[in-house]
N, C-alpha and C positions, 0 to 999 in steps of 0.2 A: 504494498499499500503507500501511497504518496502523499504528499501536502497538497497535491494539485486533484487528488479523488477525496483526501477529507476535506477539502474546501468547498468541491461539486457538491458534495453530501450536505453540506452546512447550505448551501445557496438552496438548495431543493428544498430542504426543511425550512428554511426561511420563505421561499415562494410559496409552498403550501401550505402554512401555517401562521405566518406574520405577515399581516396586510401592510400595503405600502404606506408610511408614515412620513410626508412631507417635513413633518417637525423634526423626528429623530436623524432622516437624511442631510437636513439642513445642516443641523449639529454636528454632525462627521464633516460634511464640507467647511466648516466655519473652522473646526479644530484643524483640519487639513492646510486652509487657507493660513492661519496663524502660526504654522509650523509646529504642532504639538505632536510629540510622537505618536504613531499609531497602534496604540497600548490600549483600547478601550475593549469593552467586552462586545462579544460578535453579538448580533441583532438575537439569535435562538437562545444564546445565554443571557443576555439583557432580558428578554421574558421570562428566562425560569426565575432571574431575581424579582422580576415582578410577581409572579405566581407564589413564589415562597412568602412574599409579605403578604400576600392576600390570603395564604392557607394559614400564614400565622394569625393573620387578623392584627397587623402592627399597626399600631395610630402613632408609633414615636419610633423613627429610624435615624440611624447614625453611620454614615459613611465616613472612612476614612481614606482618603486620596479622592478628589474631585476629578482631577485633568479637565477634561469640556465640558463636564457635566452630563454625558451621555447616559451611564449607568444611572446617575441622579435622576434623570427624568423618567427612566425605568421605573425606578423605586416609589418616587414620590406619587406618579401616578395609580400607584397602589394603594395609597392613603385612604382611608375614608374621611368624610366631613371632619373638619376639626382635626386633622392627623398633621404632622409637621416632619421636616426631614433636617439634621445638621449635618453639613459636609465638611470635612476638615483638608484642606490644601495649603501647601508650603508655598508654592509659586504664585505671585502675585498676577504674573500673566496669565497662568492656567485658570485661576479664579475669576480674571476679568472675561476672558471666554465663556466660561462656564456660567456666569451671570447671565451673559448676553443671550445664550441658549436656554436658560432657564426662563428667562423673560420671555423669549420667542413662544415657550412650551406652555406660557400662562400660569407658571408656577413660583413665581416670585413671594408671593404672599406664603407659600407654604416652606419652600426651602431657605434655610440659611447657611451661607458658607462662612467659616471662621478661617483666616488666613494666618498661617503661621506654622511651626513646627508642632506637629500632631502628638508628639508625648507631652509637649508643656500645655497643649489646651486639652488632653484628657486629663491632667492632673488639677488645672483649672477647673473643668466641668466636675469632677468629683469634691473636688473642694468646696465650690459652691452648692454641691446636693442637688444637683439636677435632679428632675424626674427621670427614674431609669428608662432604658430603651427597649424596645420591643424586638427589634431586629438590627445587628452590626454588620455591617459589608466591610471586611478589611481588602485594599486592594491598593496600597501605596509603595514605597521603597520596602523591600522582603527582608534587607538586614534587620530592620526594625520590627519584625512581625512580632517577636516575644512581647516588646515595649507595648504593642498597640494591644497585645490579647490581655496582659496583664491590666491596661487601663480599660479596655472592655469589659472586663468583669468588676471592675468597679461601678460601673455603670449599667450592670444586668440587673433582672429582677427573673424571679421562678418563671422559665418559658421563655426567656429571649433567645434567640438564634443568631447564632455567631458563625458566619461565612467569610471565607479567606480564599482569596483567586491564587492562582499562578504558582501552587506549591508542588508540581511535579517538576518544574524546571527542565522539561526534555530528558527526565530519565535523571539528572544531577544529583537529585535528593539521595539519592543511596550512595553518593561517595562522600564518606565521612570523614576524609582527608581533603576534599576540596578547599581551595584559596579563596573559593570565590565568597565574598560576605552575605550574598542571596541565599546561594546555598545552605550556607553556616546558619542563617539566620530562619530559615526554612526548618532546617531540623532542630534546631534549638524551639523555635515554635512548637513542632510536634511532640518533642519531650515534655512541653508543658501541657499539651492536650491530653498526652498519657498519665502525666502523673496528677493532673487537677481532677479531685472527687464530685467536684460540683458540676463538671461538664459530661455527657454522653457524646461520644465524637463519630466522625465517619470521615473519610476520604475516598474520591472517585477520581480516576485519570480521565482524562478528555482528549478526543482528537478532533480537527475541524481548522477553519481558515486561520485559528491563531496556532496551530501546529499542536505539538505533544504537550499537554498541561495536564492540570485538574484542578480540584477546589476540597476543600474541607468544609465539613458542615458539624456544629456543635450545639447543643441544647443545655442552657445552664438550668442546674435543677436547683441552686441555691444551697444556704443562705447568702445573702450578700455579705 
C-alpha cells in the first residue's frame, strides 16, 4: 500500500460522507495563503472529532494547538447552544488566521483563542479554577505532550474525553533510543497514560492523506 492509495481512500470517504463545505474549504485556503504548515487534521478526521464531541455531549471544549482554526471549527460546530471552546495557540500569526476563519464560520461568540505558551496558559486556567472541560483535544508540539496531559488532567471532570493527535510518528514511537524530541515526548505521554489510574485509554493507528499516524483517546474517571 502507498500514500497515494491511502489518500485516494480518504478522498472517497470524504466525497461519500462529508458534504462540500465552503467555510471549511475557505479556511484551508486561508491557511495555505498565509504560509501555515499543512498539518491540519484531514476532513474525515475533523468530522470524527465533531462526532466524538457530540457523542460526549460536550458543552465546554479545550483545544491545545489552534493552527489556522480548521479543527477548531469542526469541534465548535458540535457544541450545543450556550457551549464554548477555548483554543490555545503560541503563534500570533496562526491565531490571527484562525480568528478570521472562525469569524467566517460565524463562531466568534463561541470560540476564545488565547495566545501564549500553552503550558503557561494551562497553569493559569487551573489557578483561576475555571469550569472543567468535557473534551480536550491535544494537537500542538509533541515534545510537550506530557505537560499538556498533566495540564488537561487539572481541567477535567468525570467523563472528560482527552484526545491526542499524531501519536504514531510514522512508527517511530517504537524507537526508545530516538533522539527526536517529538518521539520522546510522545513516548513519555504514553507512559503517563499507562500510569494514570484516573484515565481509561486506548490508541489507534491511522493511514490516509496524512500518512501513517494515529491518535489516543482517554476517558477521565476522576476524581479531580
